[in-house]
VEXDREN-2710 file (C-alpha; in Angstrom, 1 decimal):
% VEXDREN-2710
k/r/px/py/pz
1/UNK/0.1/0.0/0.1
2/UNK/0.9/3.8/-1.0
3/UNK/2.2/5.7/2.2
4/UNK/-0.3/9.2/2.3
5/UNK/1.3/12.4/1.8
6/UNK/0.3/14.1/4.9
7/UNK/0.1/17.8/5.5
8/UNK/2.7/20.0/7.3
9/UNK/0.3/20.2/10.1
10/UNK/-0.5/16.4/10.2
11/UNK/3.1/15.5/9.5
12/UNK/4.3/17.7/12.6
13/UNK/1.4/15.9/15.2
14/UNK/2.4/12.2/13.9
15/UNK/5.8/11.9/12.4
16/UNK/8.6/10.2/15.3
17/UNK/6.0/8.2/16.8
18/UNK/6.5/4.7/18.0
19/UNK/4.7/2.1/15.6
20/UNK/1.0/1.3/16.1
21/UNK/1.1/-1.8/18.3
22/UNK/-1.0/-3.3/21.1
23/UNK/0.2/-1.3/24.1
24/UNK/3.0/0.6/22.7
25/UNK/3.0/4.3/24.0
26/UNK/1.9/7.3/21.9
27/UNK/5.0/9.2/22.5
28/UNK/8.6/8.1/22.4
29/UNK/10.1/7.6/25.9
30/UNK/13.0/9.6/27.5
31/UNK/15.9/7.3/27.0
32/UNK/18.7/8.0/29.9
33/UNK/21.5/6.2/28.4
34/UNK/25.1/7.0/28.7
35/UNK/26.0/3.4/27.2
36/UNK/24.6/0.4/25.7
37/UNK/24.8/-3.3/25.3
38/UNK/27.8/-3.6/22.9
39/UNK/27.0/-5.6/19.3
40/UNK/24.3/-3.4/18.0
41/UNK/24.6/0.2/16.0
42/UNK/24.7/3.0/18.7
43/UNK/27.3/1.6/20.9
44/UNK/27.9/4.4/23.0
45/UNK/25.7/7.3/24.5
46/UNK/27.2/10.1/22.1
47/UNK/26.6/8.1/19.2
48/UNK/22.6/8.2/19.5
49/UNK/19.8/8.4/21.3
50/UNK/15.8/6.6/20.3
51/UNK/14.9/9.9/22.0
52/UNK/17.0/12.4/19.7
53/UNK/16.0/9.9/16.3
54/UNK/12.0/10.8/17.4
55/UNK/12.9/14.5/17.2
56/UNK/15.2/14.0/14.0
57/UNK/12.6/11.8/11.9
58/UNK/9.8/14.4/12.9
59/UNK/11.7/17.7/11.8
60/UNK/13.1/15.8/8.4
61/UNK/10.1/14.6/7.3
62/UNK/8.9/18.6/7.9
63/UNK/11.9/19.7/5.8
64/UNK/12.3/17.2/3.3
65/UNK/15.5/15.6/4.8
66/UNK/17.5/13.9/7.3
67/UNK/18.0/15.8/10.5
68/UNK/20.9/16.4/12.7
69/UNK/19.8/17.2/16.2
70/UNK/22.6/19.3/18.1
71/UNK/23.2/20.9/21.9
72/UNK/22.4/24.2/20.2
73/UNK/21.5/26.3/17.3
74/UNK/25.5/27.6/17.8
75/UNK/26.8/24.2/18.2
76/UNK/25.3/23.8/14.1
77/UNK/26.7/26.7/13.4
78/UNK/30.0/25.6/14.4
79/UNK/29.9/22.5/12.7
80/UNK/28.9/23.7/9.4
81/UNK/31.6/26.4/9.0
82/UNK/34.2/23.7/10.7
83/UNK/33.9/21.7/7.0
84/UNK/35.3/25.0/5.2
85/UNK/38.7/24.4/3.9
86/UNK/41.4/26.8/4.9
87/UNK/41.1/30.2/3.8
88/UNK/38.0/29.8/1.7
89/UNK/35.6/32.6/1.3
90/UNK/31.9/32.6/2.8
91/UNK/29.3/34.8/2.1
92/UNK/26.9/35.7/4.6
93/UNK/24.1/38.1/5.0
94/UNK/25.6/41.6/7.0
95/UNK/22.3/41.1/8.9
96/UNK/22.2/37.9/10.6
97/UNK/21.7/36.1/13.7
98/UNK/24.4/37.6/16.3
99/UNK/25.7/34.4/17.0
100/UNK/26.5/33.5/13.3
101/UNK/28.1/37.0/12.6
102/UNK/29.9/36.4/15.6
103/UNK/31.4/33.1/14.7
104/UNK/31.8/34.3/11.0
105/UNK/34.0/37.1/12.6
106/UNK/35.7/34.9/14.8
107/UNK/37.2/32.5/11.9
108/UNK/38.0/35.1/10.0
109/UNK/40.1/36.8/13.1
110/UNK/42.2/33.4/13.3
111/UNK/42.8/33.3/9.7
112/UNK/40.2/30.5/9.1
113/UNK/38.0/31.8/6.4
114/UNK/37.0/35.0/4.2
115/UNK/34.0/36.5/5.1
116/UNK/31.7/38.6/2.4
117/UNK/29.0/40.0/4.6
118/UNK/26.3/41.1/1.6
119/UNK/22.7/42.7/1.4
120/UNK/21.1/39.5/0.9
121/UNK/18.6/42.1/-0.6
122/UNK/20.3/42.7/-4.1
123/UNK/20.2/39.3/-5.6
124/UNK/22.7/40.2/-8.1
125/UNK/25.4/41.3/-5.7
126/UNK/25.1/38.0/-4.2
127/UNK/25.0/35.9/-7.1
128/UNK/28.2/37.7/-8.0
129/UNK/30.2/37.0/-4.6
130/UNK/29.0/33.3/-5.4
131/UNK/32.1/32.8/-7.9
132/UNK/34.9/33.3/-5.3
133/UNK/33.0/31.1/-2.1
134/UNK/32.7/27.9/-0.8
135/UNK/29.7/28.6/1.0
136/UNK/26.6/30.9/0.8
137/UNK/24.9/31.3/3.9
138/UNK/21.6/32.8/4.0
139/UNK/19.0/33.7/6.8
140/UNK/15.6/34.3/5.1
141/UNK/13.9/36.4/6.8
142/UNK/17.2/37.9/8.0
143/UNK/17.4/38.9/12.0
144/UNK/16.3/41.4/13.0
145/UNK/15.9/43.7/9.7
146/UNK/13.3/41.0/8.2
147/UNK/14.8/41.0/5.0
148/UNK/14.4/38.3/2.7
149/UNK/16.3/36.7/-0.1
150/UNK/15.4/35.2/-3.1
151/UNK/17.0/31.6/-2.1
152/UNK/16.2/29.7/-5.4
153/UNK/17.9/32.3/-7.5
154/UNK/20.8/32.4/-5.5
155/UNK/20.9/28.7/-4.9
156/UNK/21.0/28.0/-8.5
157/UNK/23.8/30.5/-9.3
158/UNK/25.6/28.8/-5.8
159/UNK/25.8/25.4/-7.7
160/UNK/26.9/26.4/-10.9
161/UNK/29.7/28.3/-9.1
162/UNK/30.4/25.0/-7.2
163/UNK/29.4/26.4/-4.0
164/UNK/27.5/25.0/-1.2
165/UNK/24.3/26.9/0.0
166/UNK/23.2/26.8/3.7
167/UNK/19.6/28.4/4.8
168/UNK/18.9/29.3/8.3
169/UNK/15.0/28.4/8.4
170/UNK/14.4/29.8/12.1
171/UNK/12.3/32.3/11.6
172/UNK/10.1/31.1/8.3
173/UNK/10.0/27.4/10.4
174/UNK/9.4/24.2/7.2
175/UNK/5.7/25.3/7.6
176/UNK/6.4/28.5/5.7
177/UNK/9.8/27.8/4.1
178/UNK/11.2/24.3/2.8
179/UNK/14.6/25.5/1.6
180/UNK/15.8/22.3/0.4
181/UNK/12.9/22.6/-2.1
182/UNK/14.3/25.7/-3.5
183/UNK/17.9/24.6/-3.6
184/UNK/19.7/24.9/-0.4
185/UNK/21.8/21.9/0.3
186/UNK/22.2/22.5/4.3
187/UNK/18.6/23.9/6.6
188/UNK/19.6/24.9/10.1
189/UNK/17.9/25.6/12.9
190/UNK/18.0/27.0/16.0
191/UNK/15.1/24.6/17.7
192/UNK/15.6/26.5/20.8
193/UNK/13.1/29.0/18.8
194/UNK/9.8/28.2/17.1
195/UNK/10.4/24.1/17.1
196/UNK/10.1/24.1/20.3
197/UNK/8.6/26.9/21.4
198/UNK/8.2/27.1/25.1
199/UNK/11.6/28.8/25.9
200/UNK/12.7/25.8/28.0
201/UNK/15.2/23.9/25.8
202/UNK/18.4/24.7/24.2
203/UNK/18.8/22.6/20.9
204/UNK/19.9/22.8/17.3
205/UNK/19.4/21.3/13.8
206/UNK/20.6/20.5/10.4
207/UNK/18.6/19.1/7.8
208/UNK/20.2/17.6/4.3
209/UNK/19.1/15.7/1.5
210/UNK/22.6/14.5/0.9
211/UNK/23.2/10.8/2.3
212/UNK/26.8/11.5/1.7
213/UNK/26.7/15.3/3.5
214/UNK/24.8/13.6/6.2
215/UNK/27.4/10.9/7.3
216/UNK/30.1/14.0/7.4
217/UNK/28.3/15.8/9.5
218/UNK/27.3/13.1/11.8
219/UNK/31.0/12.1/11.9
220/UNK/31.9/15.5/12.8
221/UNK/29.0/15.4/15.8
222/UNK/30.1/12.0/17.1
223/UNK/33.9/13.6/17.4
224/UNK/33.3/16.9/18.4
225/UNK/30.6/15.4/20.8
226/UNK/28.3/18.6/20.5
227/UNK/24.9/16.0/20.6
228/UNK/21.5/17.4/22.3
229/UNK/20.8/16.7/26.2
230/UNK/18.3/13.8/26.2
231/UNK/15.3/15.7/27.9
232/UNK/15.7/18.5/25.7
233/UNK/15.2/16.5/22.4
234/UNK/12.0/15.2/24.3
235/UNK/11.0/19.0/25.2
236/UNK/11.4/19.4/22.1
237/UNK/9.6/16.9/20.2
238/UNK/7.0/17.6/22.3
239/UNK/6.7/21.4/21.2
240/UNK/7.0/20.8/17.4
241/UNK/3.5/18.8/18.0
242/UNK/1.8/22.0/18.1
243/UNK/3.8/23.9/16.0
244/UNK/1.3/24.8/13.5
245/UNK/-1.2/25.6/16.1
246/UNK/1.4/28.2/17.9
247/UNK/3.0/29.7/14.0
248/UNK/-0.7/30.4/12.6
249/UNK/-1.7/32.1/16.1
250/UNK/1.5/34.2/16.3
251/UNK/1.0/35.0/12.8
252/UNK/-2.6/36.4/12.6
253/UNK/-1.2/38.1/16.0
254/UNK/1.7/39.8/14.0
255/UNK/-0.8/40.7/11.0
256/UNK/-3.6/42.2/13.1
257/UNK/-0.4/44.5/15.0
258/UNK/1.5/45.2/11.6
259/UNK/-1.4/47.7/10.7
260/UNK/-2.1/49.6/14.0
261/UNK/1.7/49.7/14.7
262/UNK/2.2/51.6/10.7
263/UNK/-0.7/53.9/11.7
264/UNK/1.2/54.8/15.2
265/UNK/3.0/58.3/15.0
266/UNK/6.0/57.2/17.8
267/UNK/6.8/54.5/15.0
268/UNK/9.2/55.6/12.0
269/UNK/9.6/52.2/10.7
270/UNK/7.5/48.7/10.8
271/UNK/9.6/45.8/9.1
272/UNK/7.1/42.4/8.3
273/UNK/8.2/40.2/5.8
274/UNK/4.3/38.8/5.4
275/UNK/4.5/35.7/7.0
276/UNK/5.7/34.7/10.6
277/UNK/5.3/36.0/13.9
278/UNK/8.3/38.3/13.4
279/UNK/7.7/42.2/13.4
280/UNK/10.4/44.9/13.8
281/UNK/9.7/48.7/14.6
282/UNK/11.7/51.8/14.6
283/UNK/10.7/54.1/17.3
284/UNK/11.3/57.8/16.5
285/UNK/13.0/58.2/19.7
286/UNK/15.6/56.1/19.0
287/UNK/17.7/54.1/21.3
288/UNK/16.3/56.1/24.3
289/UNK/12.3/55.9/22.8
290/UNK/13.0/52.1/22.2
291/UNK/14.4/51.5/25.6
292/UNK/11.7/52.8/27.0
293/UNK/9.3/51.0/24.9
294/UNK/11.0/47.3/26.3
295/UNK/11.2/48.5/29.6
296/UNK/7.5/49.8/30.1
297/UNK/4.9/46.9/28.9
298/UNK/4.0/44.7/31.5
299/UNK/2.8/41.8/29.5
300/UNK/5.1/41.7/26.5
301/UNK/8.9/40.3/28.3
302/UNK/11.9/41.9/27.8
303/UNK/14.1/39.1/26.4
304/UNK/16.8/38.3/23.9
305/UNK/15.2/35.1/22.2
306/UNK/11.7/34.5/20.5
307/UNK/9.5/31.7/18.8
308/UNK/8.0/30.7/22.5
309/UNK/3.9/31.1/23.2
310/UNK/4.9/34.2/25.1
311/UNK/5.5/37.6/23.3
312/UNK/8.7/38.9/24.0
313/UNK/10.7/42.2/22.9
314/UNK/14.0/43.6/22.4
315/UNK/16.0/46.5/21.4
316/UNK/19.0/44.8/19.6
317/UNK/21.6/47.1/19.2
318/UNK/21.9/47.3/23.5
319/UNK/24.1/44.6/22.1
320/UNK/27.8/45.4/20.7
321/UNK/28.0/43.3/18.1
322/UNK/25.0/44.1/16.2
323/UNK/25.7/45.4/13.4
324/UNK/25.8/49.6/13.0
325/UNK/23.6/49.3/10.1
326/UNK/20.7/48.1/12.3
327/UNK/18.6/51.3/13.4
328/UNK/19.4/52.5/17.7
329/UNK/15.7/52.6/17.7
330/UNK/15.0/49.1/16.2
331/UNK/12.7/46.7/18.5
332/UNK/12.6/43.2/17.4
333/UNK/8.6/41.8/18.7
334/UNK/8.2/38.3/18.9
335/UNK/4.6/38.2/19.1
336/UNK/3.1/34.9/20.7
337/UNK/-0.6/33.5/20.9
338/UNK/-1.9/35.3/23.4
339/UNK/-4.9/37.2/22.4
340/UNK/-3.9/39.9/20.1
341/UNK/-6.3/42.9/21.9
342/UNK/-4.5/43.0/25.0
343/UNK/-1.1/42.4/23.3
344/UNK/-2.1/45.9/21.3
345/UNK/-3.4/47.9/25.0
346/UNK/0.0/47.1/26.2
347/UNK/2.2/47.9/23.4
348/UNK/-0.5/51.3/23.1
349/UNK/-0.2/52.2/26.5
350/UNK/3.7/52.7/26.1
351/UNK/3.7/54.1/22.8
352/UNK/0.8/56.5/23.1
353/UNK/3.3/58.4/26.0
354/UNK/6.3/58.1/23.6
355/UNK/3.9/60.1/20.5
END
């Protein structure tokens, strides 16, 4: 019998489950094992765990490839960048996740790689940069500028130049974009964010379609030991089950807020890619106005992460490592799943005082 093709919402609920046999649990149990009886495929706790495997099967099914989970999103970034040859060029967005940009800067300062930071909205410039690159790293949308890349065009040009393409899909999630189907070779996630969704687990993941590349990355994870915690993998898998519901609600809330924010006198600019739950606003009052907003709300939480059920906000330039091209008054909003009228009331009280 041909296996049915389920929708992403159904896949999020069903993938990575135990086989449906009498008395089987519906959920994969937490396997707390540092070592295994010899003679099998795992042998030792650094090489595999059934709980990791369940999470990897579910995310792999959503992204359309084979998944490996890691201790954190930055562990994934480090592992992928470690594959780049000595002195080779990495093309990356000038606006991107701070941890990625900082790792690239660290590698360049030690002579490991050459970094070419580009405006990913300038597709022609990015395509031209592919010619001399060993790796093209994309974020779409970018963090926190929310710029969108033409992934298909860039990936096609990169492959013509013999270059691998990585897409950080943390913001969009596989429900809004599947980069492997758009030509990417690797998809990375900070699973801490939307995939887990409850601000209670630190986890990273990479998904690839090529079996040989999977084996290389698996070998690097085994050797470096950047493995996920078993409890974290289980928590992330539990969060993944409601990903479609959380993304739909956060996106609906974000879209309702965007129109109101654009009409408010205290705001100079609203950045929103048209999907997802992340919105960036630029306050007329610059850094001072942005700080007053982030410290003045009661429902919105001032926090540096994102993608949880709770709404949070942060002025990104409070971090010294944030690029100078990000406005001082930019506040990134991670819209949660609360009642949208409550979210707006909390924001507007502070914004009205800044107008």
